[in-house]
Phi, psi and omega in degrees: 000136184268139178288146181230138178276184183295337180271001180085008180273150176290134177281148178298146179289164180299322181293325177293320180295330179275318185288325183300309178296324179295319178295319178298316178297318178300318179296317179297315180296321178295318179295318179296320179295318179295321180293329181269002186304325178207147175292157179291144171271121182256119177242141177241138173254118180218132183055039178058037177223148174273135174230124349288159179267348177225127178223152173255139179230158179285130175287149175079007180233144174281142180212167183255139173245127176247128180238123178249127178262109179268001179275165180271006179237157178295154176223176179219136171259111184227143177202116174293324180299319182267354183058052180227140173209109185217129177281141177242110183295160178305131180059026180253179183217141175234158176227131176228148175259137183225154172099184359291146182254149171280154177305138180150184181258139181229118182275147171222160184200171174251111183298332179284333183227091188304336180285344181275103181223165176195173181223133169255132178247116177273121184233135178299125177072017184248139176259175181300142175281000000 
């Protein structure tokens, strides 16, 4: 026989009452673990150049790229290799999630300023330089 509340609705079973909080906790832990999978790659655009222009990232892991534009003009973080294209307003900041990447080199650039280029190298077991 199923329990019924005052409104005539079926009450959740004991197994549902136990599983729901456990499932919620599991989701929170999974999200926290994914966020810590790799440290953020921090790039700065200053004088229409990326600093650093070469970084190593862990292969096989999803990671965050933060780009800060310290110039008074718009810039763009673009990479066909990484499948990213994002405008960075003057004195603004953007965040993009990338990966997981296979080992290799991935080029990025600023479409507004062709001299601003860089390379990310995905290396197995390697962290950001």
